[in-house]
C-alpha positions as CSV (number, residue, x, y, z in Angstrom):
1,M,0.0,0.0,0.0
2,S,1.4,3.4,-0.9
3,E,2.0,6.1,1.7
4,L,-0.1,9.2,1.1
5,P,1.1,12.6,2.4
6,P,-0.7,14.2,5.3
7,C,-3.2,17.0,4.7
8,P,-1.4,20.3,4.1
9,K,-4.2,22.3,5.9
10,C,-4.7,20.3,9.1
11,Q,-1.8,17.7,9.0
12,S,-4.3,14.8,9.3
13,A,-2.8,11.4,8.4
14,Y,-6.2,10.1,7.2
15,T,-6.0,11.3,3.6
16,Y,-7.4,9.3,0.7
17,E,-7.3,9.3,-3.1
18,D,-10.3,10.1,-5.2
19,G,-9.2,9.9,-8.9
20,E,-6.6,12.7,-9.4
21,L,-7.3,14.4,-6.0
22,L,-6.3,13.7,-2.5
23,I,-9.0,14.4,0.1
24,C,-8.9,15.0,3.9
25,P,-11.9,13.6,5.7
26,E,-11.3,15.7,8.8
27,C,-11.3,19.2,7.3
28,A,-12.6,18.4,3.7
29,H,-9.6,20.0,2.1
30,E,-8.9,18.7,-1.5
31,W,-5.7,19.1,-3.4
32,S,-4.0,17.6,-6.4
33,A,-1.5,14.8,-5.9
34,G,1.0,16.5,-8.2
35,N,1.1,19.8,-6.3
36,D,4.4,20.7,-4.6
37,A,4.6,23.0,-1.6
38,A,6.1,25.9,-3.6
39,S,3.2,26.2,-6.0
40,E,0.7,26.1,-3.2
41,N,2.1,29.2,-1.4
42,V,1.8,31.6,-4.3
43,I,-0.2,34.6,-3.3
44,R,-2.4,35.9,-6.1
45,D,-4.5,39.1,-6.5
46,S,-8.2,39.2,-7.4
47,N,-7.4,38.6,-11.1
48,G,-5.1,35.6,-10.4
49,T,-1.9,37.5,-11.1
50,P,1.0,36.3,-8.8
51,L,2.1,39.0,-6.3
52,A,5.7,39.5,-5.0
53,D,7.3,41.7,-2.3
54,G,7.7,45.3,-3.5
55,D,4.8,45.2,-5.9
56,T,2.3,48.1,-6.3
57,V,-1.4,47.2,-5.9
58,S,-4.7,49.0,-6.2
59,V,-7.7,48.4,-3.9
60,I,-10.8,47.1,-5.8
61,K,-13.4,47.6,-3.1
62,D,-14.1,50.2,-0.3
63,L,-12.6,48.7,2.9
64,K,-13.6,49.7,6.4
65,V,-10.7,50.1,8.8
66,K,-11.4,48.0,11.9
67,G,-11.5,50.1,15.0
68,S,-11.8,53.4,13.1
69,S,-14.3,55.4,11.1
70,S,-11.8,55.5,8.2
71,V,-12.4,53.9,4.8
72,V,-9.8,52.8,2.2
73,K,-11.4,53.9,-1.0
74,V,-11.6,52.0,-4.3
75,G,-8.5,52.8,-6.5
76,T,-6.2,53.6,-3.6
77,K,-2.7,52.7,-4.8
78,V,-0.5,50.9,-2.3
79,K,3.3,50.8,-3.1
80,N,6.0,48.4,-1.8
81,I,3.8,45.7,-0.3
82,R,5.2,42.8,1.8
83,L,3.7,39.3,1.6
84,V,3.2,37.5,4.9
85,G,1.4,34.3,5.9
86,G,-2.0,34.2,7.6
87,D,-5.5,35.5,6.9
88,H,-4.4,39.0,5.8
89,D,-1.5,38.1,3.5
90,I,-0.3,41.6,2.6
91,D,1.4,44.0,5.0
92,C,1.6,47.6,3.7
93,K,1.5,51.3,4.6
94,I,-1.6,53.0,3.2
95,P,-1.3,56.8,2.6
96,G,-3.4,58.7,5.1
97,I,-4.1,55.6,7.3
98,G,-0.8,53.9,8.1
99,Q,0.3,50.3,8.6
100,M,-2.4,47.8,7.7
101,G,-2.9,44.2,6.7
102,L,-4.9,43.5,3.5
103,K,-6.3,40.4,1.9
104,S,-5.1,39.7,-1.6
105,E,-8.6,39.1,-2.8
106,F,-9.3,42.8,-2.5
107,V,-6.4,44.1,-4.5
108,K,-5.2,44.0,-8.1
109,K,-1.6,44.3,-9.3
110,V,-0.7,47.6,-11.0
111,A,1.7,47.6,-13.9
112,E,4.6,49.8,-13.0
């Protein structure tokens, strides 16, 4: 019997194959058996374009700032982003607001 890798999301050892996919019964995460760890950690913007440290992005939706009455408006350009792990995968400094964490699903990469 072949040894299947543990779930990349919850590290469960009870993964099983279903055709081309590997499935975790504990957290219901599905992934391709051919995926390697490097391709899984690519952070992409709302259009699917890969992001990198130092990129410039534009906000695609009005975002309320938690704990404040401020709002980050649509079209706000954010320069020199830094990619981090976690729920909010972009750390940046927004003009007029300051340090903030953003989710990559609410930005698009701007051609420089």
